[in-house]
N, C-alpha and C positions, 0 to 999 in steps of 0.2 A: 534786542528781540531775537536775533539770529541764533543765539546760544540758549534761548529759553527752552527748558525741558518740555514745556507744553507744546511749543512749535515742533520740536524734534519728534515728539510722540505723534502728533497729528500727521506729520509728513510720512510716517511709517504706515499709516492706515491705507487699506485698499478702498476702492469705491464702495464695495458692499459694507465694509466696516464703518465708513463715514455715514452711510444711511442708517445702519443699526445704532451707532452712537448718537445720532441726532434724535432718534426715537427714545433712546435711553435717557438722554439729558432732558427731554421734554416730559418724561414720565413723572407725575407728582409723587409717586411712591419713592423715587430716588432724589428728586430735586424740586424745590418749590421757589427757587430764585429765578426770576425772569432775566436778570442781567447775565446769568451763566448761559442761558439759552442764546441770548443775543451775542455774547462773546464767542460762543461756539460757531454760530452761523457766520459771523463776521470773519473769523479766522479761516474757516473752511472755504469761504468764497474767495478771499484774498489769496490763499495758498494754492487752491486747485482750479480756480477759474481765471483770476487775473495774474496768477504766478508772481505775486509780489508779497513782500513782507511789510505790513504797515508799521508805523512807529507808534510809540505808546500814547502820544497825545491824540493821534487819530482815533485810536481804539477807545480812549477814555471819552472823547466827545461823542462817539457813536453810542456808548453805553449810558452816559450821563450828560445829556445835552444841557447847555447853558450852565454848567457847573465848573468852577475852577479846578484845574488839573490837580489830582491828588495821587501821587505815585504809590503811596502805601495802600490806598483803596484799590487801585488797579492790580497791584501785586497780590493782594488778598483774593481778589476775584479770579485771577489767573491760577492761583494756588488751589482754590476750591474746585475750579473746572478740571484741573489736572487730577485731583483726587477722585473726582467723579468719573473721569475717563479710566482711571485705574480700576475702579469698581466694575465698569463696563467690561474691561478686558478679562477680569477674574470671572464674572458671570458668564461671559461668552465661552471661555475655556471649559468651565464646569459643565455648562449645558451641552457642549459638544460631546462630552463623554457620557453616553447613555448609561453605562454600567455604574459609574460613580454617582450619578443622580439617583438611580434605583437603590443603590446601597445606602446612600444618605437617607432616603425615604424609609428604608427598613429601620434604621437607627431612630429616626424621629417617631415612628409609630410605636416602637418598643418603649421609648422614654415616656410616651403619652399613655402607655398601657392600653393601647387600642389593639387588642389581640387579633381580631378578625382581619383588620387592616394589615397587621404585621404578617400574618400567615400568607395573605395574597401577595404582599410586596416582596417577601423573601423568596417565594416560589418564582415570581417574575424575575427577580434579580439573578437567582440561580440558573434560570433558563437562559437569560441573557449571557451569563458567564459561559455556560456550556456551548452556546452557539458561536462564541468568539473563536476566530481562527488562530489566535495567538496562544502560545504556551510559554511566555516569557516570564520574567520576574514579577511583573505587574499582575499576571494571571494568578499566580500563587499567593500574592499579597491580597488580592480581591477575594480569593477562595478562603483564605484564613480569616479575613475580616467578616465575611458572611457567616462562617462557622462560629466565630466568636459571638456574633449577634445572636445566633440561634442558641448558643450555650447560655448566654446571659438571660435569654428569654425563659429557657427551661429552669435555670437556676432561680429565677425570681418566683417560679411556681413550685420550687423544691422537688423537681423531677430530674435531678442530675443523673440518676441511674439510667435514664432513658437515652442518654446522649453518648455518642462515640467520641470520647476525648482524644483517642489516638489519631484520628483523621485531622483534628485541629492541630495537634503537635507536629504531625508529618508536614502539613502545609507550611507551618511556621519555620520548620527546619529547612525545607527546600527554598523558601523565600530568603531566609538569612544566608544560607550557604552560597546560593547563586549570586546574591547581592555582594557578599564578601569577596568571592572570587573575581567578580567583575571589577570591583574597586581595586583589588590587588593588581590585576592586569593593567589597569590604567596607571596606577602608581609606579609600576615597574617601567612602563614605557616612558613616563615622565622622568623617572629617576635616570634612565639611560641618557636622555637628551640633556637634562639640566644638572647631572651629577649630584643629585640629592640623595640622602639616605632616609628611609622611612621605617617606622616600626609597624610590622604587619600583625601585631597582636596575637590573636588565637589561631593564626593560619596553620601552624605546624600540627596541633592536635586535630584541626579541622580536616586537613589533608588525610591524616590517618583514618579519621572517621569515614570520610568519603570512600576510601579504598576498602575499609572493613565492611561497610554496609552496602557496597556496590551501588552507590548513588549515581554513578556515571551512566546508569540506565536511563536517567532523566536527561533529555537533550539540553535543557537550560543549565544544568550543572556540568554535563560532559563537555560542552563547548568551551566554557570558561576554565574548566579543569585542564583540558589539553592545551588551551591557549597559555595558561600559566606554566605548564611543563615545557612548552615550546620556548617560552621566554627565559626560562631558568634552568631547565634540566639538561643533563649530559646528552640524552638521546633526543635532542630538540627537533631534528629533521623528521623523525617518526611522528612525534606529537604534533608538529605543524601540519603534516599530511592528514592526520586524523581530524585535526581542528578544521582544516579547509573542507574536508569531505562532509563533516557534520554541518558546517555553515551552509554548504550547497544543498544538502539533503533536507535541512529543516528551515530553509530561509522563509517559507510561508508562515512559520510559527512565530516570527518576530516582526514587529512593526518596522517601517522603513528607517526611522531614526536610530533604532538599535542596530539594524543591519549596517547602517553607516558607521557606527562605533566599532562593530566587529571587523568591517573591512579596513578601517584605519588601524586597528590593532594588527591585522595581518600585514598591511603595508609597512607599518613601522618595524615589524619583525624582519621582513625581507630587506628593508633599507639598512637595518642594523647589520645584518649578515653580509650584505653587499658592500657596505662601507668598510667592513672588517676584511674584505678581500675575497669573499666567497661569491664569485660571479654566477654560480649555479642558480641563485635566486633571482637573477635579472629577468628571465622569462616569466617566472611566477609573478613577479612584481608588475610587469607589463600587463599580464592577463588580469590581475586584480584591478588595475586602473581601467582597463577596457570594460570589464564586467560592471565595475562600479559606475561607470558612465552610462552604459546601456540600461542599467536598472535604476539610474538616478540616485544611487546611494551617496554619491559624492557631491550632490547639489543640495543646498539648503534654501528652501523657498524659491527654487528655480535658479539660484545663483551659485556659481562655482567660485571658490576662493582663488585669489590671484596666486597663492602659494601652490595650491593643488594644480592649477592651470600650468604654472611654470614647471613643476615637477614632472607632469605628464609629457610635456614637450621635451624636456631634458632626457627622459627615459626613451622616448620614441627616437630621438636623434642618436642616442647611444646604440640603439638596436638597428639604426639605419633604416627605419620605417618612414622614409621621407614622404611618400604619398599619403600614408595614414596621418602623419603629423599635419600635412597641408589640409586634409579634410577636417581634422579635429579643429584646427585654427578657424576654419570657415564656419563650422557648425557651432562652436562654443564661444566665439568672440562676443556675441550679444548677451551671453550668460555671465560675463564678468561684471562685477560690481562697477557701476558707472564711473566713479572717480579714477579707477585704475584701468579702465577698458582700453583706451587708445594706447597708452604707454606700454602696457603689458603685451598687447597684441602686436604692436610694431616691433618690440624687442624680440619676441618669440619668432616672428616672421623673419627678422634679420638673422637670427641664429640658424633658422632653416636654410636661408639663402647662403649663409656662410658654410654650412655643412655640405651643401650642393656645389660649393666652390664658385658660387655666383657672387664674388667679392664686391663688385661694383654696386649691385642691388642692395647687398647687406649694408654697405657703407652709407648709401643714400638713406636707407630706413633709419639707421642709427643717428645720422647727423641732423635729420629734420625733426627728430622727436625730443620732447622735454621729459626728463626723468627726475621727478621730485623726490621719489623714494631713494634714500642714500645707497642702499645695497644694489638696487636695480641700476642706478647710475654707474656704480663701480663695475657691475657686470657688463654693462654696455661698453664702458671704456676698455674692458678686458677683451671684448670681441673685436673692437677697433684695433687693439694691440696685435691680436692674432692675424687680422687681415693685413696690416702693414708688414708683418713678418712674412706671411705667406706670399705676398706680392713683391717682397724684397724692396719695399719703400723704406729703406733704413734711415734716411734723413728725417722723413715724416715720423717714423717710429721713435727716433731719439727725442724729437720735440714732444711727441705724445707722452713718452715716459716722464719727461720733466714736468709737463702740465699735470699729469696724473699724480705725481709725487707731491706737487704743490697743493692739489685738491685734497689729498689725504692729510697733509700736515695741517691744513686749515680747519678740518672737521674735528671738533673736540670729542664728540660722542660716537665712537666706533667699536669699542670693545676689542675682542680678539681679532676682528676683521682688519684692523689697522696693520698688525704684524703680518698677517697673511698676504696682504696686497703689497706691503713694503718689500717683502721677500720676493714676490713675483717680479717687481720692478728691478730689484737688485740682480736677480738671477738672469733675467732677460738681458740686462746690460752686459752681464758676463758672457752670455752667448754671442752677443754682437761683437765683443772684443776678441773672440777666438779666431785665430787664423783658420782658413777653410780646411786644411789637411792636418791639423794638430790633433792626432788621435789621443795622445797622452793628455792633452788639455781637456778633450771631451770626456775622457774617463774620469779625470779629476773633478770636472764640473758635475758629471752624472752622480758621483759619490756625494758631492756637496748637496745636490738637490735631494737625494734619497735620505740624507742625514739631517736635513733642515726640518726642525720639529713642526713648524707651522708655515705653510706656503699655499697660496691659492694656485690652482691649475698645475699641480705637480705632474699629472700624467701628460699634459700637453708639453710641458717643459722637457720631460724625458723623451717624448716622441721626437722632438726637434734634434735630439742628439744621436738618433739612430743613423 
């Protein structure tokens, strides 16, 4: 039962959604089976009141008293309830979007040839669209859809000459061009990380058309156009500056979800250039994370991902913003997803203490925590390595390097991380073997570190040789 799709879905529901779904399941318009209502109520109570997961036999006896257990019958009942809850979620999402509901009503009245109803509905939908604060891709898609409905209405009455087809074509172009540019920017970011090649289709003539028709006057196109140029162009610094200014100036015209995507594109751009050795983007990157937190762009349903959490701490430590990192850890600890909360918080706090040279506190935090995530475990072991080196606990360090090597050898699935950490262990041992005043040996080892293709903590290793 733990792995049941139905239970996993129910566990994701808020208190409000549980109440709404109960009404939905009870509605005879959607459901006429009483066993589905009973199953919903039984699972809801067990999951959210008793905090228990009942077994299948218990559930079956509740639904069908004095009946021999039939696994197939129960699975069918669970499957039907799952499909019913899927319908609830779809209905809920559709009904929350007022414009989509009004637009769908326009289409329904047109198909039913209810002309008066159609005229009232389309004016209502157009008014709703005009009042929208957003001018994102969805705005132009909705504008095009409503104009298409209006065109189909006049076409059915053979009054096409009365319709402005140019506006219809313009909104379609803006919608397509902005969507295409947005998708290309996402593909380029993905391509950089995962070393994949993509075919961008009509992108080249599209860029020429944008410049020819001066379509960058539309913010929704300009933002993604300059983002694309920043990711690919020779004058990328100039385009990134324009992109950031446009995002800041027009942020109220985009929903929070899209602003999150725009901030992630900007963050990925800065990370790419910083990793390439351009430290000029370090400050811009830190500011992006700070603004993204303040405006909650980097949170999804109130939750911050453990990867974003860790990246923010890393950046704050590089900037030596120790007090800010401490405040961040306190403010956002509870916003981490529960399964990773304790381990990620304790690891990041240990890194902060290490950066402040409070090595004893850092070591205590690392030694009392369990790190189930493989890469987090390796990162924690690496901080321990650095602490032993900084405190000159060389016997403990030697034993730790041996244990770390054994740990890596036993893990079968590590990808390129295996080589990175193996090289860290090897080069750390080389440093330990160096006589204190062997300057030639240091130069030789420095060169070896610089020339090693894949190694974790390269900068730290080089710092120890200064």
